[in-house]
N, C-alpha and C positions, 0 to 999 in steps of 0.2 A: 173643407178649409183647414180643420184641425189635424185631419190626418196627414193632408198635404204639407202644412206647416212644420210638424212634427218630423216627419221624413227629411224636409229640407234641413231643419236645424241639427238633426243626428248627422246627416253627411258633412255639413258645413263644421259642425263640432268636431267631427273625426280628424278633417282636414287640418283644421287650424290647432288642434292639439298637437297632432304630427308635426306640423312645422314650426311650432313654438317649444318642442321639447327642449328643456334644460334652463329656459329663460322664465324665470318665476313671474316677473312683472306681464309678461304676454299674457301667460296662462292665468293669473289673477283676473285680468280684463276679461279673458275669454269666459271664465268661470262666471262673472257678473253680469256678463251678457245673456249666458244661456238660462241664468236663475231669473231674470228679468223676462226672458221669452217663455219659460215655463210658468213663471207666475201669471203670465197673460192668458197662456193657454188654461190655466186653472180656473181663472176669473170667468171665462167665457164658457166652461164644461161642468160647472158644478160644485168647485171647490172641494169639500171632503168627499161629495158623491162624484168626482170626476173620473172617469175610467182611465183617464192618462196620468193620476198621481204618482204612479209607482216610478214612471219615466224619470222623475227627480232624483231617482238614486243616483243616475249617473253623475249628476254635479255634486252630490255629496261624496261619492267615491273619489273624484278628482281632488276636491278640494281636501280630503283627508290625506290622499296619496302625496299630494305635492307641498300642502301646509300643514300638516300635521291634525291631532285631535282638536284643538279649539276652533278650528276654522270649519272642520266637519261639523260641530255640533253648531256653530253660528250658523250655517247654510240650512241644516236641518230646522232650527226653530225658527228661522226666517220663512221656509215653507209653510211649517206648522201655522205661523201666524198669518201666511197669505192664504191658506187653507180653511181656516177657521174665520177669517174676516170673509172671504167670499161666502161662506155657509150664512153667517148672518146677513150679508148684503142681499142674498139670495131670499131670507126671510122678511126681507126690507125691515129689520130691526126691531120688528115686533116681538120676537122671541128673545129669551134670555138664557144665559151659559147654561143654565139647569133644565133647560127643556131640551137639552143634546140628548138624542137617545142613545140607547146601548150600541147600535149599529156604528154611529159615529164615535163612540168611545173605543169601540174595538178598533176601528180605522185609526185612530191616534195612536193607541197602544202598539199597533202591528207597525206603523211606521217607525215609532221610537225605538221598538225592539229591532227593526229592520237596519236603523241607523247605528244601533249598538254591534249589530253583527257584522256591518262594514267596517266598523272601527277595529272589531277585533281582527277580522281578514285581513285588514290593513296591517294591524301590528306583527301578525304572524307573517307577512310576506315581506314587510321591512326587515324582520329578524333572521327570515331565511337569505334574503339578500346581503345582509350584513355578514352572516355565517360564510356565504358562497364568497364574498369579498375576502374575508379571512383566508378561507381556504385557497383561494386564487394568490393571495400573497405568499403564504406558507409554500404553495407549490414553486412559485419563483422565486422566493428566495432559498430556497432547497435546490433549485436548477443553479442558481448562482454559485452555491456552494460546491455543487458537482463541479461546475465548469472551472471553479477556482482551484480545486482540488486536483482535477485531471491537468489543467494547464502546468500546475507546478509540479506535479510528479512526474511529469514527461521531460522535465529538464535533467540533463546529464552533467552539467558543470555550473560552478558558482555563480558566474559571471551572465550565464544563460538564465539562470534562476532570477536573479537581480532583475535583468530588461525583461523578463516575463511579468515580474511584480510591478515594476513602472508601467507597463504598456496594460496591465489589468486594470491598474487605478484609474488610468486614462481613458480607455475605450469601454470597459464595464461599468466602472463605479462612477466614471464623467467627475472626475476631480480635477480641478484647474492646475493644481501644483501638486508634485510627488517629488520627494527626496529620499534617497535611501543613504545613510550612513553605514558603512564598512568598517567595523573595527578592526585593525590591522596590529600585529605583535602584540597579543593580550592587551588591545584597548591604549596603546601609547599614540596611536596615530589614527586617524580616519580618512577614509576615501569617500566621496560623495559622489552619487549616481542621480541625475535629476531630469525632470522636464518640466516646462511651464514656468520656468524662472529664469529671469535675467542674470548674467553672469555677474555684474555689480550686486545685486541684492543676495544671490548667493554666496560670494565673499563676505558680504556684511553678515549674514547669518550666520557662517562657519565661525567668523570671529567672534560673535557673541556666545556661541556654542564652546569654542574652546576656552573662553573665559568663566564659564559657569561653573561654578562649585558643584550644583545640583548634577551636572553631566558628568563631572570627576566620579560624584559618588555613585551615579548610575553604572559607570564602566567597572565598577567594580562588583556589580552581579545583582544588585538591589533592584527589585520590582517597583516601578513607578513610572507616572505618565508627567512629562515634562511639558513646561508650557515656557516658549520661547518669544522674543519680540517680534512684531509683525504678523501677530496672529497663527503663529504653527504650532502645531501639537506633536510632540514626540512619544512615538508608541514603541516599546521594546520588542526587538526581533530575537526572541531566545527561545530555547528549550532546555527544559529542567533547570541545571545550574549553567547553562553555557550561554554565554551573552554574544551574539554575532554581529549586532550592529541596531540601529535605529531605523525607524521608518516616519518622515515628517510630513505632514500635510496642513492644509488650512484648517483652523477651528470651523465647527459648524458641520462636520461631516457626520454620517452616522456611526457614532464610536464603537459600538458592538462589532459591527461588520468588518472595520478595521483591525480591531483587535485580534476577531478571526482571521485575517489575512495574513497579521504579523506572526500569529501562532504556528500556521500551517507553514509559512516561509521559515521559521526557526525549524520546524519540525524537519523540511527537506534540507535544510542546509546541514542539520545533524545527520541525516541519512547520507548525504554528498559525503561528508567529512567520514563518515563510517564506511563507506564504499572505498573511499581512498585508502582508508588504513587496511581494509580487508584486502586490497589488490597488492597493496605493500605485504602483507601475510602471506598471500597466495604467490607472490613472486619468491619469497623466501622458502616457503614450503615446497615449491617447486625445484629450487636449487638445492636445499637438502635431499631431496627425493633423487635427482640426479645424481647427487655427490654418493648417495648410499648404493644405488643400484650399480654405479659404476664400480663402487669398491666391491660390492657382493659376487657381480657376475664378471664384468668386463676385466677387471684386474685379474682376478682369478685366471682366466683365460690365458691373459698376455703374460702371467707368470709361470703358466703352463709352457707358453712358446718360448719364454727367456731358459728355461730349465733344459727345453727340448735343443735349443741352438747350443746351450753350453755344452751337452752330451755330444752334441755333432761336432764340435768344435775340437774335443779330446778325441774323437774316434774320426776325424777327417780325413787321417792319411790310411787308415786301415779299410774304410767304406770304399766299396766299389762303385762304380757310375749307377749300375740300377740301384743299389740301395741307397745312395745319395739322392737321387731323384726320386724315390719314394719317400724318403722321409722330407724334402723338400714340398712334395706333394700335399702330405699330411700337414705340415705347417702352413701353406698357403689355404688351406682349406679351414683351418684353425682360424687364421687372421681374418679370412672373409666371414667367417661366421661371428666372429669378435665385432667387425665392424657393423655387421647388421644389428647386433645386440646393442651397439652402442648409439645407431642411429634411431632404434625403437626406443631406447631410453629416454633421449633426447626429445623425440617427440611425443612419448608416452602411447605407444600404439602397440606395443609388443604383446599386450594380452587382450587384444580384440581384433582377431582377422577374420573377418566375416563372421563374426558371432560366434567363433570357436573356441572353448576355452582349453588350452594344450598344456595342461601343466605336465603330464605323463610325458607328452613328446618333448618339450623343453627340457625336463630332467634328463631323460635318456640319451637327448644329444649332448648335454652338458656332461653325462656319466661315461659316454664314449669319449669326447674329447679328453676329460683327465685320465681315463685309463690308455690312451694313445701316448699322452705326454708324458705320464710317470710310472708306466709300465707295473700297474696294480689292477685288483681285481675289485670291482662295485656291485654290489647285488642291491637291487629296487625291488622292494615286497610291497603290494598295495591290496589290502583288504576293504572294500566299500567303494562307493562310486565318489569319486573327487570331484567330477563334473558337478555334484550337487553343492560344492561349497560356493560361497560368492566369490567374485572377481577379486575383491580386496584380501581375502584369506588365502585365495590361490598364489596371487603374488607374494605375500609374505611369507608362505611356505616354501616356494621356491628360493627366494634370497637365503631363508634359513640353512635350506638344505645347501646350497651353493656355498656358504659361509663355512656350515659346520663341515664338509667333505674338504674343503680348501684348508681348513686350520688342521684337520687329521693329515694331510699331506705334508704341508708346510712345516708345522710344528711337532706333531706326533711321529712322521716319518711313518706312516702306516703303511701295509701293503696290502691289507684287506680292509673293507668297509662295508658296512650293511645298512642301509635305508629302508626303514619300514613306515608305513601309513597304515593306519587303523581308523575307519570311519564306521559308526554303526549310530543307534538312535540315541546313546548316551553324549555322542560329541566325537571328538577326533582326537588321537594321539600322534604323536610323531617320534621316532627315536632314530638316531645316528649313531652306530657302535664303531668304533675301530680297533685293531690291534697295536696300535702305535706305544711309543713309551708312556706316555701319561705323564700326568705332573700334578703337584699338590695344589687342590683348587683351594681350599680354606686357607692355604699360606698365601697364595697369589692374591686373593681377596682382603687379607688382611693387609698385605703390603701395598693394595691399591694398585696393582700391576695390571690389571685386566686389559688386555687388549681392545681396540676399537672393534674388532670383529665380534667378540664376546657381548659388548655393549650394543651393537646393531642388533644383534638375534634377540635380546632381552626386549629392546625396544621394540621391534617387529612382533613376537609375540603378545606382548603387553597391548598393543594397537588392538589385536584382534581376539583381546579379552582371555587372554591364556597365560599359562605358567611355564616358565622355563627352569630345568634344573639340571645339574652338570655333575657327573659322578666320575671321578678320576681319582688316580693314585699312581705313582710313580711304579712303572713296569707292567703295570696291568690295563693298558688301553684307557679309552675315555667312551663315555656314553652320555650321549646329551639327549634330554626329554622335554617334549613340548606338548603340554596338555591344553587343550581346547574345549570351553564351554563346560560341559558336568564332568569329565574326566579331571579328578583333584588327586589322585593318589597314584604313585609310581605302580602299584601293583596292577592297576589297569592298564598299563601300556603291553 
């Protein structure tokens, strides 16, 4: 009967505990009923000598888990009293406490130690459970942070970012009201974006904010959190010293999370602002690039065409039909090449044709055009591998060569020009030497009369971390030196 009763109570207890999980009151009743049942078993099976005395640890464990240490020891002492009382009852009350033998004392001490071990085990389990809850909370918070950053960083313009902020507050943070005040014109006016608030309440809140002296101080850039009527909390949206606006929510929300959202929002607004500025700078840089390349290449070729047409005009009556056709064919080829260069300059594709760097080919084509147009001789000497140079360096060198040759023809009236490259382990050197009439370079510099072409060449060489030098005297021609990387002396040329 005892074994059957124990099995039934075990099954019933397991079922009742499972069904009452989380309900302290029901579990307390179940523990009390189980304790009464166990005491009944102990009374009829020998008290301290009962073979079922360790079964009562189940009740002690449940009491400790659900109600803590005081209840654990209360149940344990109740069982000890029951077992000792049953021991005396069995002896018909004729024996005293002193007559309890060593075996009984060992059982009592063992029971107390078992209860103490149960207490320690429950304490460790609860501490582990608390740590797990903290870890899970940290993971959830980290995931929220990641979602917030990802959501904000994927927005490409200011209005989309503001809408993403408000949507995040509503859908993820579950806030009933969210308002973003956008400071426009350095804080002189404010534009509200909101959700969860009636228009009349929004107008009243905006009127209060406009009248707030604290708000006026805040828009000057001071960091502070403002409190407005209606239980609204104002959190700054700023990055470094830039104040972009204010985030308004109902008080009682998790303030640290909202501060983080406002900080990330300010950082992203600064990023969008910098990207807009960078886009404007890129547009300006591209305009300058097109203008410089047109000046250095296209205009020089058009100048050659103009000179050729002028010569043909002077010799129009003396040229025969075949000679005239040949001259016009050359002009047409030059104009066609110039148009191709112009298109390539505009689209920025002239230096990336199927991955091939073609500095030598472009220079040879340019030299041939200049020789046909101006009836002069131009030699190109190359030592080393120019293809090992970066695209930026090759483009700069090409433009410098075009400008240097064109200046020798236009201003120096040269009949012979030598363009020389030397690439070695120490760096690169370029020289452009002509037999033109030359000029007093120092005098020109002193009078601040350097032309746009020379200034462009200096800028191009400096951009590729090189030095540009010009050696020219009247009647002795001109030599242009460009030294890149480790080449720092004229003797190295």
